[in-house]
C-alpha positions as CSV (number, residue, x, y, z in Angstrom):
1,M,37.1,-29.0,36.3
2,S,33.7,-28.1,34.7
3,L,31.7,-30.9,33.2
4,V,30.8,-28.7,29.7
5,P,34.0,-28.9,27.1
6,P,35.9,-25.5,26.1
7,A,34.2,-26.0,22.3
8,A,30.5,-26.7,23.7
9,P,28.2,-24.2,22.4
10,T,26.6,-21.7,24.9
11,R,23.5,-20.7,25.6
12,F,24.1,-17.6,23.9
13,D,25.0,-19.4,20.7
14,L,21.8,-21.1,20.5
15,I,20.1,-18.0,21.2
16,L,21.8,-15.9,18.5
17,F,21.8,-19.4,16.3
18,V,17.6,-19.9,16.2
19,V,17.4,-16.4,15.9
20,G,19.2,-16.6,12.4
21,A,17.5,-20.2,11.4
22,T,14.3,-18.2,12.3
23,L,14.6,-15.2,10.1
24,L,16.3,-17.6,6.8
25,T,13.0,-19.8,8.0
26,G,11.0,-17.2,7.8
27,G,12.5,-15.4,4.5
28,L,12.6,-18.2,2.5
29,A,8.9,-19.5,3.7
30,G,8.2,-16.5,2.0
31,V,9.5,-16.0,-0.7
32,L,9.4,-19.9,-1.8
33,S,5.7,-20.3,-0.9
34,T,2.2,-18.4,-1.4
35,I,2.5,-16.8,2.3
36,P,3.2,-13.0,1.7
37,L,6.3,-12.2,2.4
38,Y,5.7,-9.3,5.4
39,A,3.4,-12.2,7.3
40,A,5.9,-14.7,7.3
41,S,9.0,-11.8,7.9
42,A,6.6,-10.4,11.1
43,V,6.0,-14.3,13.2
44,S,9.9,-15.1,12.4
45,S,10.6,-11.7,14.0
46,L,8.3,-11.9,16.9
47,V,9.8,-15.9,17.2
48,A,13.1,-14.1,16.8
49,S,12.4,-11.6,19.6
50,V,11.2,-14.3,21.7
51,A,14.7,-16.3,22.3
52,L,16.6,-12.2,22.9
53,F,13.9,-11.7,25.5
54,D,14.8,-14.8,26.9
55,G,18.6,-14.3,26.4
56,M,18.8,-10.5,27.8
57,V,15.7,-9.3,30.3
58,R,14.4,-13.8,31.8
59,N,17.3,-15.3,31.5
60,P,20.2,-12.4,31.6
61,P,24.3,-12.7,31.2
62,T,26.4,-13.0,34.0
63,E,30.0,-12.6,33.3
């Protein structure tokens, strides 16, 4: 018997959510503030890359 319900999001679902939320937040910050869009996009891309690195290299899928 598993302790995690079958409908619960997995670690990789959360990583995909973080990537999308980070890129969206960076885009909105660049458009709605005085931060240049290229700078906000670059920073949000770096954060998203860290999340992907964690999910694909440091803790890769085993199944």
